[in-house]
C-alpha positions as CSV (number, residue, x, y, z in Angstrom):
1,X,-41.1,123.8,194.5
2,X,-38.0,125.4,193.1
3,X,-35.7,123.2,195.3
4,X,-37.7,120.2,194.2
5,X,-37.2,121.1,190.6
6,X,-33.5,121.5,191.1
7,X,-33.2,118.2,192.8
8,X,-35.2,116.5,190.0
9,X,-32.9,118.1,187.5
10,X,-29.8,117.0,189.4
11,X,-31.1,113.4,189.5
12,X,-31.8,113.5,185.7
13,X,-28.3,114.8,185.0
14,X,-26.8,112.1,187.2
15,X,-28.8,109.4,185.4
16,X,-27.7,110.9,182.0
17,X,-24.0,110.8,183.1
18,X,-24.3,107.2,184.3
19,X,-25.9,106.2,181.0
20,X,-23.4,107.9,178.7
21,X,-20.4,106.8,180.8
22,X,-21.4,103.2,180.0
23,X,-21.2,103.7,176.2
24,X,-18.0,103.2,174.2
25,X,-18.4,106.4,172.2
26,X,-17.6,110.0,172.8
27,X,-20.7,111.9,173.9
28,X,-20.6,115.6,174.7
29,X,-22.5,118.9,174.5
30,X,-20.9,121.9,173.1
31,X,-22.3,125.4,173.5
32,X,-22.6,128.2,170.9
33,X,-19.2,129.4,171.9
34,X,-17.7,126.0,171.0
35,X,-17.0,125.2,174.6
36,X,-17.6,121.7,176.2
37,X,-20.4,121.8,178.8
38,X,-20.8,118.1,179.1
39,X,-18.5,115.1,178.3
40,X,-18.8,111.4,179.1
41,X,-16.1,109.4,180.7
42,X,-15.0,107.8,177.5
43,X,-13.2,111.1,176.6
44,X,-10.6,110.1,179.2
45,X,-9.6,107.1,177.0
46,X,-8.8,109.5,174.0
47,X,-7.5,112.5,175.7
48,X,-4.9,112.4,178.6
49,X,-6.8,114.4,181.1
50,X,-9.8,114.1,183.5
51,X,-13.1,114.9,181.9
52,X,-13.8,117.6,184.5
53,X,-10.9,119.5,183.1
54,X,-12.5,119.5,179.7
55,X,-15.6,121.4,180.8
56,X,-15.3,125.0,179.6
57,X,-12.5,124.2,177.2
58,X,-13.0,124.9,173.5
59,X,-13.1,122.3,170.8
60,X,-9.9,123.9,169.4
61,X,-8.1,123.5,172.8
62,X,-9.1,119.9,173.2
63,X,-8.6,118.3,169.8
64,X,-5.8,120.6,168.5
65,X,-5.6,123.0,165.6
66,X,-5.0,120.4,162.8
67,X,-8.0,118.2,163.8
68,X,-10.1,121.3,164.5
69,X,-9.5,122.6,161.0
70,X,-10.8,119.3,159.6
71,X,-14.3,119.8,161.2
72,X,-14.6,123.5,161.5
73,X,-17.1,123.8,158.6
74,X,-19.2,121.1,160.1
75,X,-19.2,122.9,163.5
76,X,-20.4,126.0,161.8
77,X,-23.1,124.1,160.1
78,X,-24.3,122.5,163.3
79,X,-24.4,125.9,165.1
80,X,-26.5,127.1,162.2
81,X,-29.0,124.5,163.0
82,X,-28.1,121.6,160.7
83,X,-28.0,118.0,161.9
84,X,-25.0,116.3,160.4
85,X,-23.4,112.9,160.0
86,X,-19.9,112.5,158.5
87,X,-16.7,110.5,158.6
88,X,-13.3,112.1,158.9
89,X,-9.7,111.1,159.6
90,X,-8.6,113.3,162.5
91,X,-4.9,114.3,163.2
92,X,-5.4,114.7,167.0
93,X,-2.6,116.4,168.8
94,X,-3.1,114.6,172.1
95,X,-3.8,111.1,170.8
96,X,-3.2,109.0,167.8
97,X,-4.7,109.7,164.4
98,X,-8.2,108.2,164.2
99,X,-10.8,107.7,161.6
100,X,-14.1,108.7,163.2
101,X,-17.8,108.6,162.5
102,X,-19.5,111.7,163.8
103,X,-23.0,113.0,164.5
104,X,-23.8,116.6,165.4
105,X,-27.3,117.3,166.8
106,X,-28.2,121.0,167.3
107,X,-30.0,122.0,170.5
108,X,-32.6,124.6,169.7
109,X,-34.3,126.8,172.4
110,X,-38.0,127.4,172.5
111,X,-37.5,130.7,170.7
112,X,-35.8,128.9,167.8
113,X,-32.2,129.9,168.6
114,X,-29.4,127.4,168.4
115,X,-27.8,127.1,171.9
116,X,-25.2,124.5,171.0
117,X,-25.0,120.9,169.7
118,X,-24.6,117.4,171.0
119,X,-21.8,115.3,169.5
120,X,-21.5,111.5,169.2
121,X,-18.1,110.3,168.0
122,X,-17.1,106.7,167.2
123,X,-13.7,105.3,166.3
124,X,-13.9,103.5,162.9
125,X,-10.2,103.2,162.3
126,X,-10.3,99.4,162.3
127,X,-13.2,99.4,159.8
128,X,-11.4,101.8,157.5
129,X,-8.2,99.7,157.7
130,X,-10.1,96.6,156.6
131,X,-11.8,98.5,153.8
132,X,-8.4,99.7,152.6
133,X,-7.0,96.2,152.7
134,X,-9.9,94.9,150.7
135,X,-9.3,97.5,148.0
136,X,-5.6,96.4,147.9
137,X,-6.6,92.8,147.6
138,X,-9.1,93.6,144.8
139,X,-6.5,95.5,142.9
140,X,-3.9,92.8,143.4
141,X,-6.3,90.1,142.3
142,X,-7.2,92.1,139.2
143,X,-3.5,92.5,138.4
144,X,-2.8,88.8,138.8
145,X,-5.7,87.8,136.7
146,X,-4.5,90.1,133.9
147,X,-1.0,88.6,134.2
148,X,-2.4,85.1,134.1
149,X,-4.4,85.8,131.0
150,X,-1.4,87.3,129.3
151,X,0.6,84.2,130.1
152,X,-2.1,81.9,128.8
153,X,-2.3,84.0,125.6
154,X,1.5,83.7,125.2
155,X,1.5,79.9,125.8
156,X,-1.2,79.4,123.2
157,X,0.4,81.7,120.7
158,X,3.8,80.2,121.1
159,X,2.6,76.6,121.1
160,X,0.5,77.1,117.9
161,X,3.4,78.8,116.1
162,X,5.9,76.0,116.9
163,X,3.7,72.9,116.5
164,X,3.6,70.9,113.3
165,X,-0.1,70.0,113.7
166,X,-3.2,70.8,115.7
167,X,-3.2,67.7,117.8
168,X,0.4,68.3,118.9
169,X,-0.4,71.9,119.7
170,X,-3.3,70.8,121.9
171,X,-1.1,68.4,123.8
172,X,1.6,71.1,124.3
173,X,-0.9,73.7,125.4
174,X,-2.5,71.4,127.8
175,X,0.8,70.4,129.4
176,X,2.0,73.9,129.7
177,X,-1.3,75.1,131.2
178,X,-1.2,72.2,133.7
179,X,2.4,73.3,134.7
180,X,1.2,76.9,135.1
181,X,-1.7,75.7,137.3
182,X,0.5,73.6,139.5
183,X,2.9,76.5,140.0
184,X,0.0,78.8,140.9
185,X,-1.1,76.3,143.5
186,X,2.3,76.5,145.2
187,X,2.2,80.3,145.1
188,X,-1.3,80.4,146.4
189,X,-0.2,78.4,149.4
190,X,2.5,81.0,150.2
191,X,0.2,83.9,149.5
192,X,2.0,84.6,146.2
193,X,5.1,85.9,148.1
194,X,7.6,83.3,147.0
195,X,8.2,79.5,146.5
196,X,11.0,77.1,147.2
197,X,12.8,76.0,144.0
198,X,12.6,72.3,145.0
199,X,8.9,72.5,145.6
200,X,8.4,74.1,142.1
201,X,10.4,71.4,140.5
202,X,8.7,68.6,142.3
203,X,5.3,69.9,141.4
204,X,6.1,70.6,137.7
205,X,7.7,67.2,137.1
206,X,5.3,65.1,139.1
207,X,3.2,64.1,136.1
208,X,6.4,62.8,134.3
209,X,8.0,60.8,137.1
210,X,6.6,57.4,136.1
211,X,8.5,54.5,137.6
212,X,12.0,54.6,139.0
213,X,14.2,57.6,139.5
214,X,13.9,59.6,136.4
215,X,15.1,62.8,138.0
216,X,17.5,63.8,140.7
217,X,18.0,67.2,142.3
218,X,21.3,68.6,143.6
219,X,21.6,72.1,145.0
220,X,20.7,74.5,147.8
221,X,17.2,75.6,148.8
222,X,16.4,78.9,147.0
223,X,13.4,81.1,147.3
224,X,11.9,82.2,144.0
225,X,9.7,85.1,143.3
226,X,6.2,84.5,142.0
227,X,7.3,85.4,138.5
228,X,10.4,83.2,138.7
229,X,8.4,80.3,140.1
230,X,5.9,80.4,137.2
231,X,8.6,80.8,134.6
232,X,10.6,77.8,135.9
233,X,7.5,75.6,136.1
234,X,6.6,76.4,132.5
235,X,10.2,75.7,131.4
């Protein structure tokens, strides 16, 4: 009966290993001494060693002192019986820095003592990079909107101050806002990085071409900054 129980246990462990090896996340069991007693094969993609060599090693030895310090308080909490989920940027010593999503699940004996904890670790570096880029874009958009509003305010103020009557002011304001809009179209097409001077001139003067050759351009192709492009278009 004892041998049968051992064989059944061995089969279950083999099935567990096969199942966890198929998953693209780190799965392990760490005992109360913070030593790995089980790791799945995905560990080999993060750490340059065979998984068998990780068994018996401490968390500190495997992840390195800097990364270990980042999660030590969570390790202590898991060994005190707390189930945890957290995200952390890890400065691993044996692999590249990674943003990770982690779950610690304590294993408690029948007597209520914590024997260790299971770990599930997923790389979320790409997701964090996308979130950071979205924040940058939001901040950049806010900055550009404020600049555009300030420019509109300046156009209106200057046009009203220099116009002899309201109807003329309306015409001037409309023309200048149209020029600003066309310049922004150019800059949008180039992701607000720069614009070619000829393209800015062509777009700004397009409404005034009429018939014949009213304008001619001579000179080299020059890249203008976003601010220079807007300024020249308005001029």
